[in-house]
Phi, psi and omega in degrees: 000131179287142179229173183268357181232165178268175178085181184264127177283147174283325182222136175241135178207149178295319183235131177248115181261120179261110182122119185251030174283193186296320181289316179298316178295323180295318178297316179300320179293320180294312182288317179298323177293335177271004176088010179271124179297127184230139169247127182247119182256121183232128180289340184252149175287154181305320182297325179292324182294334185250006180288141183297331182277351184283317186207112181269010185276158165244158181238144171276121177257108181296159182304317179295322178293323177298320178296322178294316179296324176293321182293338179255009173083016182265328188300319183306326183282347179244356186305317184293338181255013181256119179269118178296139172266112183264330180217151172232129180243118182249126182219162180255147180229177179234179185295338180274003179092357179286152181239135182297149175284345178267131184208172177244128185238119173260126179241125184300335181290341178292345180256013181307127179092350181260328177234022185113179183287094177050053180294147175299155177290335179172199183216153171249126182225136175296139182302322181292332175291322176297316181296319178300317181295319180294317179298321179295318180293318180299324180294340181273351190254110180294341181282351183256127172251116182256124180250108184203134353282140179205147180228153186271133175265321183200150175235127176240130183232140180208182183302329186265345182164191182226149178229134176242123177261130178266158181293340178274005176099346179287156180231137178244135174248140179203182178262334184213137172253134177244123178272112175234036189257032167086180186297328180276349178008092173301328180295316177297316181297318180295332178280355179074025179272115181286160177232155174237155178153191181202167176260131177283154175277041185222152174232142176269119174263128185234135174199174176248138178237149169261153180213156187292319186259150179291148181276343179057030176074019182262128173261136180245138171228114176258129175269111181251161183304328180280344183143175183291146177235116184245137172244111190247128186291138177238164173294149180289156172252098189067239178262005183273119173290137184226150171217156176260133178260129169237102191247110179271123185225158176297139184306322189296330185256358182299314180303320180294321179294318181292335182274354182294148170301158187304318183291324178287325177296317177297324179295323177295323177294315179298323180297327180273328185261325185104186185248021184295338178255012181081196181294142181251150173220144182275132179249123176077201187276171175245140184231147180231135182227114175301143184257143180208165172241135181212140177215125179286143181298330174209156182261357183220160173207186179304115179053038180215137173228141176257139176223160176062216184296340175294336180259328187197143173227131181237167176293142183280016186303329180249006178064034187253003185302308180294323180297323175300315179296321179291329175289326172304312181302311183298319181289315181293318179300318180294317179299320182285320178296318178295320178297319180296320179296332178273000180077020182272159172293131182292342175268010182298138183299329181297315179295320181290322177297321178300316179298312183296314179299322183294320191266333188296317184296312179304315183293315182296321179297311182293325177298315180294319181295312183292320178294318180296318179297319179298318180290323182292319188263342185273063176197171183233034178284122187302312180298319180292323179297319178297316179297320178298314182298317179294322178297316178298317182294321180295312179300324181297337182257013178240086185307317180298321179292317178300316180297321178297314180294324179294317179293326175296314180296330180280352179074032183238026175246154175091192180279101190264139171297159182303318182299319181290332176282358181087016180255165179278156176297000000 
């Protein structure tokens, strides 16, 4: 294989993935399962990725993303820890904690026959369970070389190939480098790809709560003046009913909220959510994540592709951040597998252009929608609140519109990659 540097490489792979988070591991699993040699560089050891203290979040896995994970052999290892979302209830609230009587209700049974026999709208899975499943799948794939912990010192890309130098002195040669190294992406920065975006005056507070009554697979999203407040159903822990909280709050009061004793913190959650699930108790730690919007000027460069947060970061108002990254994976994997079948160089500009054209429109639309919804609902202006409530109620009474929005949330609209359609690569 031709490379851009001289000397003997320590490791050769067609694709070098920089970043061992969920999106990077998913791409490695997709390509490795298709027989494409992949090297995955992760700064963290496997045990750190699955430690309870590393990441307290859970992720919404849309129906289309679940099909992609099943198609690459990852889903079976996380199925038991995936809570189906059967209904979604969207409502508006006010500064006093009250919730409007007008709401929007998505019921998975309304799509019976369109995506299969009453398929769930999606699933809620703890991030560490997703990582465990991905690590297990990668261990089964001989085409994947996982380097962890390892960090990148330099990336060199040229007409003939790419070389990645690690800080421990090892060198990797490949045809394509994929940046999956997060929103701050050193790989993207080194390539000189500019980004646009801003930081929201909001922080996402994340924790797990136990509750007296079962959630019955219903996800709740309340739009409050400080930002959206979501109660997402999780699988039970023994006999304990559980849900994941994603609480968007103004930056200024987040430290005080995180410092509250457990019972007072739970009371603040109840004040925002209500008592429909009975008394709440906080399980485990509390985590805070500053919120931002980011979009790379381009997703590709010479022998380089950006995926996941390295390419785009959106507001979590619709729980679509990971799903965007998984669609990146499905589209890039398909472009590379098709190029390989045609005998093309995997770093060929044609394959990368196909990926970029495929993904930019979907991302820009969802970015605009989530940012717009956050701006529309994150206030307590009475006339605007009334208009919002009426809008939710009107959509709730228009079944064709509701079905369209449900299919969009499930990730099954538009020009879909084969994996998202439930097909093999």
